[in-house]
Every structure is written in C-alpha cells, then in structure tokens.
DSSP file (Angstrom, degrees, kcal/mol; ACC not computed):
  #  RESIDUE AA STRUCTURE BP1 BP2  ACC     N-H-->O    O-->H-N    N-H-->O    O-->H-N    TCO  KAPPA ALPHA  PHI   PSI    X-CA   Y-CA   Z-CA
    1    1 A M    >         0   0    0      0, 0.0     3,-2.2     0, 0.0     8,-0.1   0.000 360.0 360.0 360.0 -19.4   10.0   17.7  -23.0
    2    2 A K  T 3   +     0   0    0      1,-0.3     3,-0.1   119,-0.0   119,-0.0  -0.263 360.0   4.7 -58.5 130.3   11.0   20.1  -25.7
    3    3 A G  T 3  S+     0   0    0      1,-0.3    -1,-0.3     0, 0.0     2,-0.3   0.402  99.2 127.4  80.0  -3.1   12.2   23.4  -24.3
    4    4 A K    <   -     0   0    0     -3,-2.2    -1,-0.3     1,-0.1     2,-0.1  -0.615  54.2-129.2 -88.7 147.1   12.0   22.3  -20.7
    5    5 A T     >  -     0   0    0     -2,-0.3     4,-2.1   116,-0.1   118,-0.2  -0.419  26.1-106.9 -85.4 167.4   14.9   22.6  -18.3
    6    6 A K  H  > S+     0   0    0    116,-2.3     4,-2.5     1,-0.2     5,-0.2   0.917 121.9  52.1 -57.0 -45.1   16.2   19.8  -16.1
    7    7 A G  H  > S+     0   0    0    115,-0.3     4,-2.2     1,-0.2    -1,-0.2   0.864 107.1  52.2 -62.7 -37.7   14.7   21.5  -13.1
    8    8 A Q  H  > S+     0   0    0      2,-0.2     4,-2.2     1,-0.2    -1,-0.2   0.910 111.5  45.8 -66.1 -41.7   11.3   21.7  -14.7
    9    9 A I  H  X S+     0   0    0     -4,-2.1     4,-2.5     2,-0.2     5,-0.2   0.910 111.6  52.4 -68.4 -40.9   11.3   18.0  -15.6
   10   10 A E  H  X S+     0   0    0     -4,-2.5     4,-2.3     1,-0.2    -2,-0.2   0.913 110.8  48.2 -59.1 -42.2   12.5   17.2  -12.1
   11   11 A A  H  X S+     0   0    0     -4,-2.2     4,-2.5     2,-0.2    -2,-0.2   0.896 110.8  50.8 -65.7 -40.5    9.6   19.2  -10.6
   12   12 A E  H  X S+     0   0    0     -4,-2.2     4,-2.3     2,-0.2    -2,-0.2   0.898 110.5  48.7 -64.8 -40.6    7.1   17.5  -13.0
   13   13 A V  H  X S+     0   0    0     -4,-2.5     4,-2.4     2,-0.2    -2,-0.2   0.924 111.4  50.7 -64.9 -43.0    8.2   14.1  -12.0
   14   14 A S  H  X S+     0   0    0     -4,-2.3     4,-2.3    -5,-0.2    -2,-0.2   0.933 111.0  48.2 -58.5 -47.3    8.0   15.1   -8.3
   15   15 A E  H  X S+     0   0    0     -4,-2.5     4,-2.3     1,-0.2    -1,-0.2   0.901 112.0  49.3 -60.8 -42.1    4.5   16.4   -8.7
   16   16 A A  H  X S+     0   0    0     -4,-2.3     4,-2.4     1,-0.2    -1,-0.2   0.879 110.8  50.0 -66.1 -37.6    3.5   13.2  -10.5
   17   17 A M  H  X S+     0   0    0     -4,-2.4     4,-2.7     2,-0.2    -2,-0.2   0.878 109.6  51.0 -69.5 -37.1    5.0   11.0   -7.8
   18   18 A I  H  X S+     0   0    0     -4,-2.3     4,-2.3     2,-0.2    -2,-0.2   0.935 111.6  47.8 -62.5 -46.2    3.1   13.0   -5.1
   19   19 A K  H  X S+     0   0    0     -4,-2.3     4,-2.8     2,-0.2     5,-0.3   0.913 112.0  50.3 -61.3 -43.3   -0.1   12.5   -7.0
   20   20 A F  H  X>S+     0   0    0     -4,-2.4     4,-3.3     1,-0.2     5,-0.9   0.946 110.2  49.1 -59.7 -49.3    0.6    8.8   -7.4
   21   21 A E  I  X>S+     0   0    0     -4,-2.7     6,-1.5     1,-0.2     4,-0.8   0.902 115.0  45.0 -59.5 -41.7    1.3    8.3   -3.7
   22   22 A K  I  <5S+     0   0    0     -4,-2.3     4,-0.4     4,-0.2    -1,-0.2   0.936 122.9  34.1 -67.6 -46.7   -1.9   10.2   -2.7
   23   23 A E  I  <5S+     0   0    0     -4,-2.8    -2,-0.2    -5,-0.2    -3,-0.2   0.878 130.6  28.7 -80.4 -38.7   -4.1    8.4   -5.2
   24   24 A Y  I  <5S+     0   0    0     -4,-3.3    -3,-0.2    -5,-0.3    -2,-0.1   0.866 131.1  32.1 -92.9 -40.6   -2.6    4.9   -5.3
   25   25 A M  I  <<S-     0   0    0     -5,-0.9    -3,-0.2    -4,-0.8    -4,-0.1   0.633 101.7-123.3 -95.0 -16.1   -1.1    4.5   -1.9
   26   26 A G  S   <S+     0   0    0     -5,-0.7     2,-0.3    -4,-0.4    -4,-0.2   0.417  84.2  62.1  92.9  -2.9   -3.6    6.6    0.0
   27   27 A R  S    S-     0   0    0     -6,-1.5    -2,-0.1    -9,-0.1    -3,-0.1  -0.949  71.4-135.5-157.4 132.6   -1.2    9.1    1.5
   28   28 A G        -     0   0    0     -2,-0.3   -10,-0.1     1,-0.1    -9,-0.1  -0.509  29.9-103.1 -87.4 158.9    1.2   11.6    0.1
   29   29 A P        -     0   0    0      0, 0.0    18,-0.2     0, 0.0    19,-0.1  -0.319  17.5-130.3 -73.4 161.0    4.7   12.2    1.2
   30   30 A T  S    S+     0   0    0     16,-2.5     2,-0.3     1,-0.3    17,-0.2   0.744  92.9  10.6 -81.3 -24.7    5.7   15.2    3.3
   31   31 A E  E     -A   46   0A   0     15,-1.3    15,-3.3     2,-0.0     2,-0.4  -0.983  65.3-171.1-154.3 141.4    8.6   16.0    0.9
   32   32 A T  E     +A   45   0A   0     -2,-0.3     2,-0.4    13,-0.2    13,-0.2  -0.999   3.5 179.9-138.1 134.9    9.6   14.9   -2.5
   33   33 A R  E     -A   44   0A   0     11,-2.2    11,-3.0    -2,-0.4     2,-0.4  -0.998   7.6-163.6-133.2 138.9   12.8   15.6   -4.5
   34   34 A T  E     -A   43   0A   0     -2,-0.4     2,-0.4     9,-0.2     9,-0.2  -0.967   4.1-169.4-123.1 138.9   13.7   14.3   -8.0
   35   35 A Y  E     -A   42   0A   0      7,-2.6     7,-3.0    -2,-0.4     2,-0.6  -0.994  14.2-149.0-129.8 130.1   17.1   14.3   -9.5
   36   36 A I  E     +A   41   0A   0     -2,-0.4     2,-0.5     5,-0.2     5,-0.2  -0.889  20.6 178.1 -94.9 121.4   18.1   13.6  -13.1
   37   37 A I  E >   -A   40   0A   0      3,-2.7     3,-1.8    -2,-0.6     2,-0.3  -0.908  57.0 -68.8-128.9 101.4   21.5   12.0  -13.1
   38   38 A K  T 3  S-     0   0    0     -2,-0.5    79,-2.0     1,-0.3    80,-1.4  -0.356 121.2  -6.9  52.7-110.3   22.7   11.1  -16.6
   39   39 A D  T 3  S+     0   0    0     -2,-0.3    74,-3.3    77,-0.3     2,-0.3   0.060 124.1  82.4-102.9  25.0   20.4    8.2  -17.7
   40   40 A M  E <   -AB  37 112A   0     -3,-1.8    -3,-2.7    72,-0.2     2,-0.5  -0.944  59.3-153.7-128.7 149.6   18.7    7.9  -14.2
   41   41 A I  E     -AB  36 111A   0     70,-2.6    70,-2.7    -2,-0.3     2,-0.5  -0.991  15.7-164.1-119.5 122.4   15.9    9.5  -12.4
   42   42 A F  E     -AB  35 110A   0     -7,-3.0    -7,-2.6    -2,-0.5     2,-0.5  -0.929   4.4-170.7-110.4 120.2   16.2    9.4   -8.6
   43   43 A V  E     -AB  34 109A   0     66,-3.0    66,-2.4    -2,-0.5     2,-0.5  -0.953   3.2-168.6-115.9 126.8   13.1   10.2   -6.6
   44   44 A R  E     -AB  33 108A   0    -11,-3.0   -11,-2.2    -2,-0.5     2,-0.5  -0.964   4.4-172.0-116.9 119.2   13.3   10.6   -2.8
   45   45 A L  E     -AB  32 107A   0     62,-3.2    62,-2.6    -2,-0.5     2,-0.3  -0.946   5.6-161.1-113.9 124.3   10.0   10.7   -0.9
   46   46 A K  E     +A   31   0A   0    -15,-3.3   -16,-2.5    -2,-0.5   -15,-1.3  -0.775  67.1  20.2-103.8 149.2   10.0   11.5    2.8
   47   47 A G  S    S+     0   0    0     57,-0.4    -1,-0.2    -2,-0.3    59,-0.2   0.892  70.9 141.9  69.1  42.3    7.2   10.8    5.2
   48   48 A V        +     0   0    0     57,-2.6     2,-0.2    -3,-0.3    58,-0.1   0.626  38.0  98.3 -92.1 -12.9    5.4    8.1    3.3
   49   49 A L        -     0   0    0     56,-0.3    53,-0.0    55,-0.1    -3,-0.0  -0.519  69.8-130.6 -78.1 141.9    4.5    5.8    6.2
   50   50 A T     >  -     0   0    0     -2,-0.2     4,-2.3     1,-0.1     5,-0.2  -0.409  29.9-104.9 -77.3 163.4    1.0    6.0    7.6
   51   51 A P  H  > S+     0   0    0      0, 0.0     4,-1.7     0, 0.0     5,-0.1   0.891 124.2  52.2 -56.5 -38.7    0.6    6.3   11.4
   52   52 A A  H  > S+     0   0    0      1,-0.2     4,-2.3     2,-0.2     5,-0.1   0.899 108.6  49.9 -64.8 -40.1   -0.4    2.6   11.6
   53   53 A E  H  > S+     0   0    0      1,-0.2     4,-2.2     2,-0.2    -1,-0.2   0.881 106.4  55.6 -66.3 -37.4    2.7    1.6    9.6
   54   54 A R  H  < S+     0   0    0     -4,-2.3    -1,-0.2     2,-0.2    -2,-0.2   0.891 110.1  46.4 -61.8 -38.2    4.9    3.7   12.0
   55   55 A Q  H >< S+     0   0    0     -4,-1.7     3,-1.4     1,-0.2    -2,-0.2   0.922 112.6  49.5 -67.1 -44.1    3.4    1.7   14.9
   56   56 A L  H >< S+     0   0    0     -4,-2.3     3,-1.1     1,-0.3     6,-0.2   0.822 101.7  64.3 -63.7 -31.6    3.9   -1.6   13.1
   57   57 A A  T 3< S+     0   0    0     -4,-2.2    -1,-0.3     1,-0.2    -2,-0.2   0.444  73.8  93.6 -74.8   0.6    7.5   -0.7   12.3
   58   58 A K  T <  S+     0   0    0     -3,-1.4     2,-0.3    -5,-0.1    -1,-0.2   0.650  89.5  40.7 -71.8 -13.4    8.5   -0.7   15.9
   59   59 A D  S <> S-     0   0    0     -3,-1.1     4,-2.4    -4,-0.1     5,-0.2  -0.926  88.9-112.3-131.9 163.4    9.6   -4.4   15.7
   60   60 A D  H  > S+     0   0    0     -2,-0.3     4,-2.3     1,-0.2     5,-0.2   0.866 114.6  52.4 -61.3 -39.9   11.5   -6.3   13.0
   61   61 A E  H  > S+     0   0    0      1,-0.2     4,-2.0     2,-0.2    -1,-0.2   0.909 111.2  47.1 -64.6 -41.7    8.5   -8.5   12.0
   62   62 A G  H  > S+     0   0    0     -6,-0.2     4,-2.4     2,-0.2    -5,-0.2   0.899 110.6  52.4 -65.5 -41.2    6.3   -5.4   11.4
   63   63 A S  H  X S+     0   0    0     -4,-2.4     4,-2.3    -7,-0.2    -2,-0.2   0.916 109.6  49.0 -60.7 -43.7    9.1   -3.7    9.4
   64   64 A L  H  X S+     0   0    0     -4,-2.3     4,-2.4     1,-0.2    -1,-0.2   0.903 110.0  51.6 -62.6 -41.8    9.5   -6.7    7.2
   65   65 A L  H  X S+     0   0    0     -4,-2.0     4,-2.5     2,-0.2     5,-0.2   0.915 109.1  50.2 -62.1 -44.2    5.7   -6.8    6.6
   66   66 A I  H  X S+     0   0    0     -4,-2.4     4,-2.9     1,-0.2     5,-0.2   0.939 111.0  49.2 -59.6 -47.4    5.6   -3.2    5.7
   67   67 A K  H  X S+     0   0    0     -4,-2.3     4,-2.5     1,-0.2     5,-0.2   0.917 111.5  49.4 -59.1 -44.1    8.4   -3.6    3.2
   68   68 A Q  H  X S+     0   0    0     -4,-2.4     4,-2.2     2,-0.2    -1,-0.2   0.921 113.6  45.2 -62.9 -44.4    6.7   -6.7    1.6
   69   69 A V  H  X S+     0   0    0     -4,-2.5     4,-2.6     2,-0.2    -2,-0.2   0.932 114.3  48.2 -65.4 -45.7    3.4   -4.9    1.2
   70   70 A R  H  X S+     0   0    0     -4,-2.9     4,-2.4    -5,-0.2     5,-0.2   0.883 111.3  50.2 -64.6 -38.5    4.9   -1.7   -0.2
   71   71 A V  H  X S+     0   0    0     -4,-2.5     4,-2.7    -5,-0.2    -1,-0.2   0.933 111.7  48.7 -63.1 -45.0    7.1   -3.7   -2.7
   72   72 A R  H  X S+     0   0    0     -4,-2.2     4,-1.9    -5,-0.2    -2,-0.2   0.913 112.3  48.1 -62.1 -43.9    4.0   -5.6   -3.8
   73   73 A L  H  X S+     0   0    0     -4,-2.6     4,-0.9     2,-0.2    -1,-0.2   0.918 113.6  46.6 -63.1 -43.7    1.9   -2.4   -4.2
   74   74 A L  H >< S+     0   0    0     -4,-2.4     3,-0.6     1,-0.2     4,-0.2   0.891 110.0  53.1 -67.7 -39.1    4.7   -0.7   -6.2
   75   75 A E  H >< S+     0   0    0     -4,-2.7     3,-1.2     1,-0.2     4,-0.3   0.879 105.2  55.9 -62.4 -36.5    5.3   -3.7   -8.4
   76   76 A G  H 3< S+     0   0    0     -4,-1.9    -1,-0.2     1,-0.2    -2,-0.2   0.757 112.9  41.7 -65.2 -24.2    1.5   -3.6   -9.2
   77   77 A A  T <X S+     0   0    0     -4,-0.9     4,-2.6    -3,-0.6     5,-0.3   0.280  82.2 110.2-104.2   8.6    1.9    0.0  -10.3
   78   78 A R  H <> S+     0   0    0     -3,-1.2     4,-2.9     1,-0.2     5,-0.2   0.910  78.6  47.2 -52.7 -50.4    5.2   -0.5  -12.2
   79   79 A R  H  > S+     0   0    0     -4,-0.3     4,-2.5     1,-0.2    -1,-0.2   0.905 112.0  51.2 -61.4 -41.8    3.7   -0.1  -15.7
   80   80 A L  H  > S+     0   0    0      2,-0.2     4,-2.2     1,-0.2    -1,-0.2   0.932 113.5  44.2 -59.6 -47.8    1.8    3.0  -14.6
   81   81 A L  H  X S+     0   0    0     -4,-2.6     4,-2.5     2,-0.2     5,-0.2   0.900 112.5  51.2 -66.9 -41.6    5.0    4.6  -13.1
   82   82 A E  H  X S+     0   0    0     -4,-2.9     4,-2.4    -5,-0.3    -1,-0.2   0.915 112.0  47.4 -62.8 -42.1    7.2    3.7  -16.1
   83   83 A N  H  X S+     0   0    0     -4,-2.5     4,-2.5    -5,-0.2    -2,-0.2   0.898 110.5  52.8 -64.5 -40.2    4.6    5.2  -18.5
   84   84 A L  H  X S+     0   0    0     -4,-2.2     4,-1.9    -5,-0.2    -2,-0.2   0.938 112.4  43.6 -60.1 -48.9    4.4    8.3  -16.4
   85   85 A V  H  X S+     0   0    0     -4,-2.5     4,-1.7     1,-0.2     6,-0.3   0.896 112.7  53.1 -66.0 -40.4    8.2    8.8  -16.4
   86   86 A S  H  X>S+     0   0    0     -4,-2.4     4,-2.1    -5,-0.2     5,-0.6   0.912 109.0  49.3 -60.6 -43.1    8.4    8.0  -20.1
   87   87 A E  H  <5S+     0   0    0     -4,-2.5    -1,-0.2     1,-0.2    -2,-0.2   0.889 113.6  45.7 -63.9 -39.5    5.8   10.6  -20.9
   88   88 A L  H  <5S+     0   0    0     -4,-1.9    -1,-0.2    -5,-0.2    -2,-0.2   0.750 125.2  30.3 -76.6 -23.5    7.5   13.3  -18.9
   89   89 A T  H  <5S-     0   0    0     -4,-1.7    -2,-0.2     2,-0.2    -1,-0.2   0.562  92.2-130.3-112.0 -11.1   11.0   12.6  -20.2
   90   90 A D  T  <5S+     0   0    0     -4,-2.1     2,-0.3     1,-0.3    -3,-0.2   0.811  74.5 112.1  57.6  31.3   10.4   11.3  -23.7
   91   91 A A  S   <S-     0   0    0     -5,-0.6     2,-0.4    -6,-0.3    -1,-0.3  -0.951  72.8-112.0-130.0 151.3   12.7    8.4  -22.8
   92   92 A K        -     0   0    0     -2,-0.3    22,-1.8    -3,-0.1     2,-0.5  -0.661  28.6-125.7 -83.1 135.4   12.0    4.7  -22.4
   93   93 A V  E     -C  113   0A   0     -2,-0.4    20,-0.3    20,-0.2     3,-0.1  -0.719  24.5-176.0 -80.8 124.0   12.3    3.4  -18.9
   94   94 A V  E     -     0   0A   0     18,-3.1     2,-0.3    -2,-0.5    19,-0.2   0.855  65.5 -11.5 -87.2 -41.7   14.6    0.4  -18.9
   95   95 A S  E     -C  112   0A   0     17,-1.3    17,-2.6     2,-0.0     2,-0.4  -0.989  54.0-145.2-156.3 162.4   14.2   -0.6  -15.2
   96   96 A M  E     -C  111   0A   0     -2,-0.3     2,-0.3    15,-0.2    15,-0.2  -0.999  16.1-178.0-133.5 134.8   12.8    0.6  -11.9
   97   97 A H  E     +C  110   0A   0     13,-2.6    13,-3.2    -2,-0.4     2,-0.3  -0.970   7.8 171.5-131.3 145.8   14.2    0.0   -8.5
   98   98 A S  E     +C  109   0A   0     -2,-0.3     2,-0.3    11,-0.2    11,-0.2  -0.991  13.0 178.8-151.9 160.4   12.9    1.0   -5.1
   99   99 A D  E     -C  108   0A   0      9,-1.9     9,-2.6    -2,-0.3     2,-0.4  -0.972  13.6-149.4-154.4 158.1   13.3    0.6   -1.4
  100  100 A I  E     -C  107   0A   0     -2,-0.3     2,-0.6     7,-0.2     7,-0.2  -0.993  10.3-141.5-132.0 139.4   11.6    2.0    1.7
  101  101 A S     >  -     0   0    0      5,-3.3     4,-1.8    -2,-0.4     5,-0.4  -0.890   6.7-167.6-100.0 121.3   13.1    2.7    5.1
  102  102 A T  T  4 S+     0   0    0     -2,-0.6    -1,-0.1     2,-0.2   -45,-0.1   0.589  89.2  57.0 -81.7  -9.2   10.8    1.8    8.0
  103  103 A K  T  4 S+     0   0    0      3,-0.1    -1,-0.2     1,-0.1    -2,-0.0   0.886 122.4  20.5 -83.3 -43.7   13.1    3.7   10.3
  104  104 A T  T  4 S-     0   0    0      2,-0.1   -57,-0.4   -58,-0.0    -2,-0.2   0.620  97.3-124.5-101.5 -15.7   13.0    7.1    8.5
  105  105 A G     <  +     0   0    0     -4,-1.8   -57,-2.6     1,-0.3   -56,-0.3   0.743  64.0 138.6  75.5  22.8    9.8    6.7    6.5
  106  106 A E        -     0   0    0     -5,-0.4    -5,-3.3   -60,-0.2     2,-0.4  -0.771  36.3-164.4-101.8 147.2   11.6    7.5    3.3
  107  107 A R  E     -BC  45 100A   0    -62,-2.6   -62,-3.2    -2,-0.3     2,-0.4  -0.988   3.0-162.9-123.9 139.0   11.1    5.7    0.0
  108  108 A V  E     -BC  44  99A   0     -9,-2.6    -9,-1.9    -2,-0.4     2,-0.4  -0.971   4.6-173.2-119.1 140.4   13.6    6.0   -2.9
  109  109 A I  E     -BC  43  98A   0    -66,-2.4   -66,-3.0    -2,-0.4     2,-0.5  -0.999   3.7-166.5-131.3 129.5   12.7    5.0   -6.5
  110  110 A I  E     -BC  42  97A   0    -13,-3.2   -13,-2.6    -2,-0.4     2,-0.5  -0.971   0.7-166.9-119.8 127.4   15.3    4.9   -9.3
  111  111 A F  E     -BC  41  96A   0    -70,-2.7   -70,-2.6    -2,-0.5     2,-0.4  -0.947   8.1-153.6-109.1 129.4   14.3    4.7  -12.9
  112  112 A T  E     -BC  40  95A   0    -17,-2.6   -18,-3.1    -2,-0.5   -17,-1.3  -0.872  17.2-155.0-100.6 141.2   17.0    3.9  -15.5
  113  113 A L  E     - C   0  93A   0    -74,-3.3   -20,-0.2    -2,-0.4   -74,-0.1  -0.638  27.3-115.2-114.2 166.9   16.4    5.2  -19.0
  114  114 A D  S    S+     0   0    0    -22,-1.8     2,-0.3    -2,-0.2   -21,-0.1   0.438  97.0  28.0 -82.5   1.5   17.4    4.3  -22.5
  115  115 A R  S    S-     0   0    0    -23,-0.2     2,-0.8   -76,-0.1    -2,-0.2  -0.992  88.7 -94.1-157.0 161.3   19.4    7.5  -22.9
  116  116 A D        +     0   0    0     -2,-0.3   -77,-0.3     1,-0.2     4,-0.3  -0.684  36.6 176.5 -78.5 110.2   21.3   10.2  -21.0
  117  117 A L  S >> S+     0   0    0    -79,-2.0     3,-1.5    -2,-0.8     4,-0.8   0.870  70.3  67.1 -80.0 -40.0   18.8   13.0  -20.3
  118  118 A E  G >4 S+     0   0    0    -80,-1.4     3,-0.8     1,-0.3    -1,-0.1   0.855 100.5  47.6 -54.4 -42.7   21.2   15.2  -18.3
  119  119 A S  G 34 S+     0   0    0      1,-0.2    -1,-0.3   -81,-0.1    -2,-0.1   0.675 111.8  52.0 -74.3 -15.6   23.5   16.1  -21.2
  120  120 A R  G <4 S+     0   0    0     -3,-1.5    -1,-0.2    -4,-0.3    -2,-0.2   0.510  97.3  80.2 -96.9  -6.2   20.5   16.9  -23.5
  121  121 A L  S << S-     0   0    0     -4,-0.8     2,-0.2    -3,-0.8  -116,-0.1  -0.811  76.1-122.4-109.3 142.5   18.7   19.3  -21.2
  122  122 A P              0   0    0      0, 0.0  -116,-2.3     0, 0.0  -115,-0.3  -0.551 360.0 360.0 -74.2 145.1   19.4   23.0  -20.5
  123  123 A G              0   0    0     -2,-0.2  -116,-0.2  -118,-0.2  -118,-0.1   0.457 360.0 360.0  37.2 360.0   20.1   24.0  -16.8
C-alpha cells in the first residue's frame, strides 16, 4: 500500500472483485466501483445476475432463492475476500456485509476495517 493513492487502491480492489466474480461466481459484473470511506470499503458491482437468475427473479419466490444462494456462496468465500482486501489495504478486515438486488442486478459489499484508510492516503 505504501506510496499508493486512494484511487489506485480503489482500482485494485475493483479489479480483484471482478476477478473473484468471474472465477468464483462464474460471471463477472458489467461495472464495478470501489470507494474508500474512512474505515470502510464499499464495492458496488452492477450486472452480476446470470440470464437464468434474471428469469428466476421474475417472481418473489425466485428472488428469495437467488438471494439465499448468493449469500451462501459469498459466505463460503468470506475468508478469501477478507484476505484479499487486507492484502491490498494493509488493514485488518473487521467485518463484511453484502446484499444483492434481484431487481437491478447489483451487489454491494462493505468491508469495515480496523483503521481509517482515507485519512492516511494521498488523493
């Protein structure tokens, strides 16, 4: 992390999350943005649903099923994601939170860290 700007770390986290989505979930997002906000990293991934999931999401039961499966998959990869973020930020991940919208196909993941990164990084 030494010498890196806030924007560079945000870009590295975005790239790592895209790679994770492609390799672990089987499909990458259409757009990814990462924001460092004090002691949090906020990742917004757009277009993460597969065509089959979009069909399934047309009713409430299907939407619930997608959310349950996606939560289970992400929980299974929690340690991997926490280590990835820790390596890129030199900070310990305290917690990870996520949700997915079956209406918009967006997923958000928030990592809370053991220290404020924003105040320690240039630009």
